[in-house]
C-alpha positions in Angstrom: 70.2 31.8 -6.2 68.1 32.9 -9.1 69.4 31.8 -12.2 71.6 34.4 -14.2 69.4 34.4 -17.3 66.3 34.8 -15.2 67.9 37.8 -13.5 68.4 39.4 -16.7 65.0 39.0 -17.8 63.8 40.5 -14.7 66.1 43.6 -15.3 65.0 43.4 -18.8 61.2 43.9 -17.8 62.0 46.5 -15.3 64.3 48.6 -17.6 61.4 48.5 -20.1 58.6 49.7 -18.0 56.5 47.0 -18.7 53.4 47.7 -16.2 52.5 45.1 -13.6 49.8 42.8 -14.5 47.4 44.1 -11.5 47.7 47.7 -12.7 46.0 46.8 -16.5 42.6 45.6 -17.1 41.6 42.2 -18.3 41.9 43.3 -21.9 44.9 45.1 -21.2 46.5 42.3 -19.2 45.8 39.6 -22.2 47.2 42.3 -24.9 50.3 42.0 -22.9 51.0 38.4 -22.5 50.1 37.8 -26.0 52.7 40.4 -27.3 55.4 39.1 -24.8 55.6 35.5 -26.5 57.4 37.1 -29.1 60.4 38.2 -27.0 60.4 35.1 -24.5 59.2 32.0 -26.6 61.3 30.1 -29.2 59.9 29.8 -32.7 57.0 27.6 -33.2 58.2 23.8 -34.2 56.6 22.7 -37.4 54.0 19.5 -36.7 52.4 17.2 -39.1 49.1 19.2 -38.8 47.1 22.1 -36.7 43.3 22.1 -37.0 41.0 24.6 -34.9 37.9 22.7 -33.5 35.3 23.5 -31.1 33.8 21.1 -28.5 30.3 21.3 -27.1 30.2 23.3 -23.8 27.9 23.9 -20.9 27.6 27.9 -22.2 28.1 27.2 -25.9 31.3 26.0 -28.2 34.7 25.7 -26.6 37.5 26.9 -29.0 40.6 24.0 -29.3 43.1 23.8 -31.2 44.5 20.1 -32.0 47.8 19.3 -32.8 49.6 16.3 -34.3 53.7 15.8 -34.0 55.5 15.6 -37.0 55.8 12.5 -38.7 52.6 10.9 -37.6 50.5 9.3 -40.0 47.1 10.7 -40.7 45.4 7.3 -39.7 47.5 6.8 -36.4 45.5 6.5 -33.5 47.6 8.5 -31.1 48.0 9.2 -27.1 46.5 12.7 -26.5 47.1 15.3 -23.7 44.1 17.6 -23.1 46.1 20.9 -22.2 44.6 23.9 -20.3 46.8 27.3 -20.9 47.8 29.2 -17.4 47.2 32.7 -16.7 45.2 32.9 -13.6 41.7 32.3 -15.4 42.0 35.8 -16.5 44.8 35.9 -19.4 45.8 33.6 -21.9 44.7 31.9 -25.0 45.3 29.1 -27.6 48.2 31.6 -29.2 49.9 32.3 -26.0 50.7 28.4 -25.5 51.0 27.6 -29.1 54.6 26.7 -29.0 54.6 24.8 -26.0 51.9 22.6 -27.0 53.6 22.1 -30.6 56.8 21.3 -28.7 55.1 18.8 -26.4 53.2 17.0 -29.5 56.5 16.4 -31.2 59.0 15.5 -28.2 55.9 13.4 -26.6 55.0 11.7 -29.9 51.4 12.1 -28.7 48.6 14.6 -30.2 47.6 17.6 -27.9 44.9 19.3 -27.7 44.8 23.1 -26.1 41.3 24.1 -24.8 40.3 27.9 -24.7 38.3 27.9 -21.6 36.0 30.8 -20.7 38.0 33.4 -18.8 37.1 36.0 -15.8 36.1 38.2 -14.8 33.4 37.6 -17.6 32.7 34.1 -16.7 33.9 33.6 -13.0 34.1 30.4 -11.1 33.3 27.7 -11.9 33.0 28.6 -15.6 36.8 27.6 -16.4 36.3 24.3 -14.7 33.0 23.3 -16.6 34.3 24.0 -19.5 37.4 22.0 -18.7 35.4 19.0 -18.0 33.2 19.4 -20.8 36.2 19.4 -23.2 38.0 16.7 -21.6 34.7 14.5 -22.0 34.3 15.7 -25.6 37.7 15.0 -26.5 37.1 10.9 -25.4 33.9 10.9 -27.0 34.9 11.8 -30.4 38.6 10.0 -30.1 37.6 7.9 -33.1 37.3 11.3 -35.2 40.4 12.5 -33.8 42.2 9.7 -34.5 43.1 9.7 -30.9 43.2 6.8 -28.3 40.7 7.3 -25.7 42.1 4.9 -23.2 45.7 6.9 -23.2 44.1 10.5 -22.3 46.2 12.6 -20.3 45.5 16.2 -18.9 47.8 18.9 -18.4 48.3 22.6 -17.9 50.6 25.3 -16.0 49.7 27.6 -13.5 45.9 28.1 -13.7 46.0 25.5 -16.3 47.6 23.2 -14.0 45.0 23.6 -11.2 42.2 23.1 -14.2 44.1 19.6 -14.9 44.1 18.5 -11.3 40.7 19.5 -10.8 39.5 17.6 -14.1 41.3 14.4 -12.6 39.8 14.7 -9.7 36.2 15.1 -11.2 37.0 12.3 -13.7 37.7 9.6 -10.9 34.3 10.8 -8.8 32.2 10.5 -12.0 33.8 7.0 -12.9 33.1 7.3 -16.5 36.0 9.3 -17.6 39.3 7.8 -17.4 42.2 9.7 -17.0 45.9 8.1 -17.8 48.0 10.6 -16.3 48.2 14.4 -15.2 51.1 16.8 -16.4 51.3 19.8 -13.5 53.3 22.7 -14.2 53.6 25.0 -11.1 49.9 24.1 -10.3 48.0 26.6 -8.4 46.3 24.3 -5.9 45.0 26.4 -2.8 43.4 29.6 -3.1 43.7 30.8 0.3 47.5 31.9 -0.7 49.2 31.5 2.5 52.2 29.2 2.2 55.4 30.6 3.0 56.6 31.0 -0.6 53.6 33.4 -1.1 55.5 35.7 1.0 59.1 34.8 0.2 58.5 35.2 -3.2 55.8 37.7 -3.8 57.8 40.3 -4.7 60.4 40.7 -7.4 60.2 37.5 -9.4 57.5 38.5 -12.3 54.4 37.1 -10.5 53.8 39.2 -7.5 51.3 39.0 -4.4 49.5 41.8 -5.9 49.2 39.9 -9.2 47.8 36.8 -7.4 45.3 38.9 -5.7 44.3 40.6 -9.1 43.9 36.7 -10.4 42.1 35.9 -7.4 39.5 38.3 -7.1 38.8 38.5 -10.8 38.0 34.4 -10.8 36.4 34.0 -7.2 33.6 35.9 -6.3 33.1 34.8 -2.8 35.5 33.8 0.4 34.0 30.4 0.3 35.1 29.8 -2.9 38.7 29.5 -1.7 37.8 26.5 0.1 35.8 24.8 -3.0 38.1 21.7 -4.1 37.3 22.9 -7.7 39.6 26.1 -7.0 41.7 24.8 -4.2 42.4 20.7 -5.3 44.9 20.5 -2.2 41.6 20.9 -0.1 39.9 17.7 -1.5 39.4 15.6 1.5 40.1 12.5 -0.6 43.1 12.3 -3.1 43.2 8.4 -3.2 42.9 6.6 -6.6 44.3 9.4 -9.1 46.0 9.2 -12.3 49.9 9.3 -11.7 51.5 12.7 -11.7 54.2 14.8 -12.7 54.5 17.9 -10.9 56.7 20.5 -11.6 57.8 23.7 -9.8 59.9 26.5 -9.6 62.2 27.5 -6.8 61.4 31.3 -7.1 57.5 30.9 -7.7 55.0 32.1 -5.0 53.2 28.7 -6.0 55.7 26.6 -5.2 54.7 25.4 -1.8 51.1 24.6 -2.9 52.4 22.5 -5.8 55.3 20.8 -3.5 52.4 19.9 -1.4 50.0 18.6 -3.5 52.7 16.4 -4.9 53.6 15.1 -1.5 49.5 14.8 -0.7 48.9 12.6 -4.1 52.3 10.6 -3.0 51.0 10.1 0.8 47.4 9.0 -0.6 48.9 6.2 -2.8 49.2 7.8 -6.4 52.4 7.5 -8.5 53.9 11.0 -8.4 57.0 12.6 -9.4 58.2 16.0 -8.4 60.6 18.3 -9.8 61.7 21.5 -8.6 63.7 24.1 -11.0 65.3 25.6 -7.7 66.5 28.8 -9.8 63.6 29.6 -11.9 60.7 32.1 -11.9 56.6 31.3 -12.2 56.0 31.0 -16.1 59.3 30.1 -17.2 58.2 27.2 -19.2 57.3 29.5 -21.9 60.6 31.6 -21.9 62.9 28.9 -24.0 64.2 31.9 -26.2 65.9 33.4 -23.0 66.2 30.6 -20.7 67.8 27.7 -21.2 66.0 25.7 -18.4 62.8 26.3 -20.1 64.0 24.1 -22.9 64.9 21.2 -20.4 61.7 21.5 -18.5 59.6 21.2 -21.5 61.9 17.9 -22.7 61.3 16.6 -19.3 57.8 17.3 -19.3 57.5 15.3 -22.6 59.6 12.6 -21.8 57.6 12.0 -18.9 54.4 12.1 -20.9 55.8 9.9 -23.4 56.8 7.0 -20.9 53.3 7.6 -19.3 51.1 7.2 -22.4 53.3 4.4 -24.2 
């Protein structure tokens, strides 16, 4: 049963007449997504330092934001999470996920580097993938200057960002020169074919709708053949063995639930250490809504605990 707090949030969104994402231009959708954080996200936690940086990317500089946890010594060499924000590869930025990155840094005791990869439709697939890989490589190459431990480097993200984290982990394994210690996959998009039962069961009434998923998909991917490209659909990669340990978090009323579950099962079946937790009563995007959803705060704590343990 849908959590009463999630029910109340959905009623409030309907009463306020918030327009569905698929009816907006990308620019309008980005504005609404950014504005929503003030109503649903907790106040930002204090951290020891926040710095805006730039990584060298395939099409120019990639904006980054670095967080160090409260109490960390300036010269401490910390484990690091490279984080990719959600938003269907169309919306989201460093600010929409600022609160979450602060919380993960403080609770896991690690540095977090958030990546502002290029967005669609201005920059279509595989631009986001190329930026995600380049940013992760840059963090490893500049670990000494960043005061982070290149041997304790994790990747993570939510939704589209979870997709990018999974893809970076596969690309790093295949390249053989970019060791990843852990992958944090929060309701990841893993199959662009959009045919799993949860897409139908949860495609209306739970914030992320089928129409919005089609909107994101069509802005990001230019050709039907891209649905089968593992860089868009990591679940379809023919070999998922030899990947970093993973923590996969899903939500019961999320259209992406089943593809997240299947990705976790496939990781386990091919010999990877994988933990799966499903927040049965929650909706897509809930981890960013700790001001109004208690289980969001529990999910952040759980993610941070897994991260801290993996990078210890």
